[in-house]
C-alpha positions in Angstrom: -9.5 -34.6 28.3 -9.1 -32.9 31.6 -10.4 -29.5 32.5 -6.8 -28.3 32.7 -6.1 -29.5 29.2 -9.4 -27.9 28.0 -8.2 -24.6 29.5 -4.9 -24.8 27.8 -6.5 -25.6 24.5 -8.9 -22.6 24.9 -6.0 -20.3 25.7 -4.0 -21.5 22.7 -7.1 -20.9 20.4 -7.6 -17.4 21.8 -3.9 -16.5 21.3 -4.1 -17.7 17.7 -7.2 -15.6 17.1 -5.6 -12.5 18.7 -2.5 -13.0 16.5 -4.6 -13.2 13.4 -6.6 -10.2 14.4 -3.5 -8.2 14.9 -2.1 -9.3 11.6 -5.4 -8.3 9.9 -5.1 -4.8 11.5 -1.5 -4.5 10.4 -2.4 -5.3 6.8 -5.3 -2.8 6.9 -3.0 0.0 7.9 -0.2 -1.0 5.6 -2.7 -0.7 2.7 -4.0 2.6 4.1 -0.5 4.3 4.1 1.1 2.5 1.2 2.5 4.9 -1.5 -0.2 6.0 -4.0 2.1 5.0 -6.8 1.5 2.9 -9.9 4.2 3.2 -12.6 6.9 5.5 -14.0 6.5 6.4 -17.7 9.2 8.4 -19.5 8.7 10.4 -22.8 9.4 13.8 -24.3 11.7 15.0 -27.0 15.0 14.4 -25.1 15.3 12.2 -22.0 18.4 10.1 -22.3 20.0 11.4 -19.1 16.8 10.9 -17.2 16.7 7.3 -18.3 20.3 6.8 -17.1 19.5 8.5 -13.8 16.4 6.3 -13.2 18.4 3.2 -13.9 21.1 4.3 -11.5 18.5 4.9 -8.9 17.0 1.4 -9.4 13.6 2.7 -10.5 11.8 0.7 -13.1 10.2 2.7 -15.9 8.5 2.4 -19.3 10.1 4.4 -22.2 7.4 5.5 -24.7 10.0 7.1 -27.0 10.5 10.8 -28.0 6.9 11.9 -27.8 4.6 13.6 -25.3 2.8 11.0 -23.2 -1.0 10.7 -23.8 -2.5 11.0 -20.2 -5.7 9.2 -21.3 -3.9 5.8 -20.7 -2.9 6.7 -17.2 -4.4 7.7 -13.9 -4.0 8.1 -10.1 -0.6 7.2 -8.9 1.1 7.1 -12.2 4.2 9.2 -12.7 4.7 10.7 -16.2 8.2 12.2 -16.8 8.8 14.4 -19.9 12.4 15.4 -20.8 12.0 18.3 -23.3 14.5 19.9 -25.6 12.4 21.2 -28.4 8.7 20.7 -29.4 7.1 17.4 -29.4 3.4 17.8 -30.4 0.7 17.1 -29.6 0.8 19.0 -26.3 -1.8 17.2 -24.3 -3.9 18.6 -21.5 -2.9 16.9 -18.3 -5.3 18.7 -16.0 -7.8 15.8 -15.5 -4.9 13.4 -15.0 -3.4 15.7 -12.3 -6.7 16.2 -10.6 -7.2 12.4 -10.5 -4.1 12.0 -8.4 -1.5 11.6 -11.2 2.0 13.1 -11.2 3.8 14.9 -14.0 7.6 15.7 -13.9 9.0 17.9 -16.7 12.5 19.1 -17.4 13.7 21.4 -20.2 11.4 23.2 -22.6 11.0 24.5 -26.1 11.1 27.8 -28.0 8.1 26.6 -30.0 5.2 29.0 -29.2 2.6 26.3 -28.8 4.8 24.7 -26.2 5.1 27.9 -24.2 1.3 28.3 -24.4 1.0 24.8 -23.0 3.4 25.5 -20.1 1.6 28.8 -19.4 -1.7 26.9 -18.9 -0.2 25.4 -15.7 2.3 28.1 -14.4 2.7 31.9 -14.5 5.8 32.2 -16.7 8.5 34.9 -17.3 11.8 35.1 -19.2 10.2 33.6 -22.3 11.5 36.1 -24.9 15.2 35.4 -24.9 15.3 31.9 -26.4 17.6 29.2 -25.0 20.5 30.5 -23.0 22.7 29.3 -20.1 23.3 30.1 -16.5 25.8 28.1 -14.6 24.4 27.3 -11.2 21.6 26.0 -9.1 20.5 27.3 -5.7 17.9 25.5 -3.5 15.5 28.0 -2.0 13.0 25.7 -0.2 14.0 22.4 1.3 11.1 19.8 1.2 10.6 16.3 -0.1 11.2 17.3 -3.7 14.5 19.1 -3.0 15.8 17.1 0.0 18.6 15.4 -1.9 19.7 18.4 -4.0 22.7 20.4 -3.1 22.1 23.8 -1.5 24.2 25.3 -4.3 25.7 23.6 -7.4 27.8 24.8 -10.3 27.4 22.5 -13.3 30.5 20.9 -14.9 28.8 21.3 -18.3 27.0 24.7 -18.5 24.8 23.3 -21.3 22.7 21.6 -18.6 21.5 25.1 -17.6 20.0 25.9 -21.0 16.6 27.3 -20.3 13.9 29.4 -22.1 11.4 30.1 -19.3 11.2 30.7 -15.6 8.4 30.8 -13.1 6.4 33.5 -11.3 4.2 32.9 -8.2 1.3 30.7 -9.2 -1.7 29.4 -7.3 -1.1 26.1 -5.3 2.6 26.3 -6.3 5.8 26.4 -4.4 9.0 27.8 -6.1 11.8 25.6 -4.9 15.0 26.8 -6.6 16.8 29.5 -8.7 19.7 30.0 -11.0 22.2 32.8 -10.6 20.1 35.5 -12.4 18.2 34.7 -10.1 15.1 33.3 -11.8 12.9 30.6 -10.4 13.6 27.4 -12.3 11.9 24.8 -10.2 8.2 24.8 -9.5 5.9 22.3 -7.8 2.2 22.7 -8.2 -0.3 20.5 -6.3 -3.7 19.4 -7.5 -6.8 17.6 -6.1 -6.4 14.0 -4.8 -2.7 14.4 -4.3 -1.7 15.1 -7.9 1.5 17.1 -8.5 3.2 18.8 -11.4 7.0 19.4 -10.8 8.7 21.4 -13.6 12.5 21.9 -13.7 13.2 24.6 -16.4 16.8 23.6 -17.2 17.9 20.8 -19.4 19.4 17.8 -17.6 17.6 15.3 -19.8 19.5 15.9 -23.0 21.9 12.9 -23.4 24.7 15.0 -24.8 24.7 17.5 -21.9 26.3 17.2 -18.6 29.3 15.5 -17.0 29.3 12.3 -15.0 29.4 14.5 -11.9 26.4 16.5 -13.0 24.4 13.3 -13.4 25.5 12.0 -10.0 25.4 15.2 -8.1 22.3 16.9 -9.6 20.1 14.8 -12.0 19.9 11.7 -9.8 19.2 13.6 -6.6 16.6 15.7 -8.5 14.7 12.6 -9.7 15.1 10.8 -6.4 13.3 13.7 -4.6 10.8 14.2 -7.4 9.7 10.6 -7.3 9.5 10.6 -3.5 7.3 13.7 -3.7 5.1 11.7 -6.1 5.2 8.6 -3.9 4.2 10.4 -0.7 1.7 8.2 1.1 -1.9 9.1 1.5 -2.4 10.6 4.9 -6.2 10.2 5.2 -7.5 6.6 5.0 -10.5 5.9 2.9 -13.8 5.3 4.6 -13.6 1.6 3.7 -10.3 1.4 5.5 -11.9 2.7 8.7 -14.6 0.1 8.3 -12.1 -2.7 8.0 -10.2 -1.4 11.0 -13.4 -1.3 13.0 -14.2 -4.9 12.2 -10.7 -6.0 13.3 -11.1 -4.1 16.6 -14.5 -5.7 17.3 -13.2 -9.2 16.5 -10.2 -8.6 18.8 -12.4 -7.2 21.6 -14.9 -10.1 21.3 -12.2 -12.8 21.7 -10.4 -10.9 24.5 -13.6 -10.8 26.6 -14.1 -14.6 26.4 
């Protein structure tokens, strides 16, 4: 083999190594910023319309029936969705799940006192003494990931979707995202350690007998789409191990480029 051929072979080998090093670095960063998202689990006393909306959105989910979801079986990245229209004991404590990086999305509520006590352990509540009653509209007050697909203002075709029995007051680590016509705050998003979130919509789009086709398309689906994207937000700070892998890739790339 001539020196010219040796040189060409060496160049080809170096190019292949560089390609592989770049591929390695790309994979490291794709893992570092991938959504911290595991599975969607749906439960609660009334979630038929939520199931329909998730199917329309193309999101796979596991239906655990008309019960509260035991958080002991789930952890970081899991999204638990509860559609509530009345009590569904036991009312589990989700604090550890949320602080581990899990996500909880709740719609509706219950006049059952233990339920309201449960909800009050996460949010400062108001308007809990009137029972279920309706209010015909939605108004977005803060546009962010959770509300980006919701209309700025929406009047429901079926007023029953707006049944509610609580509303939200300012709460630590919580953003109030929307009101009804009263106006009461009916959508709250609380953040927890390790990226955990609790998003609570205090009206009742989950009840299968409530709402028109337009309400499902124009409100429930956009609500869930934004809520899931809020839960699926990528981690912005790579883990130390990720930095280590990246450093190895850079060193390998530099070593072969110097040859």
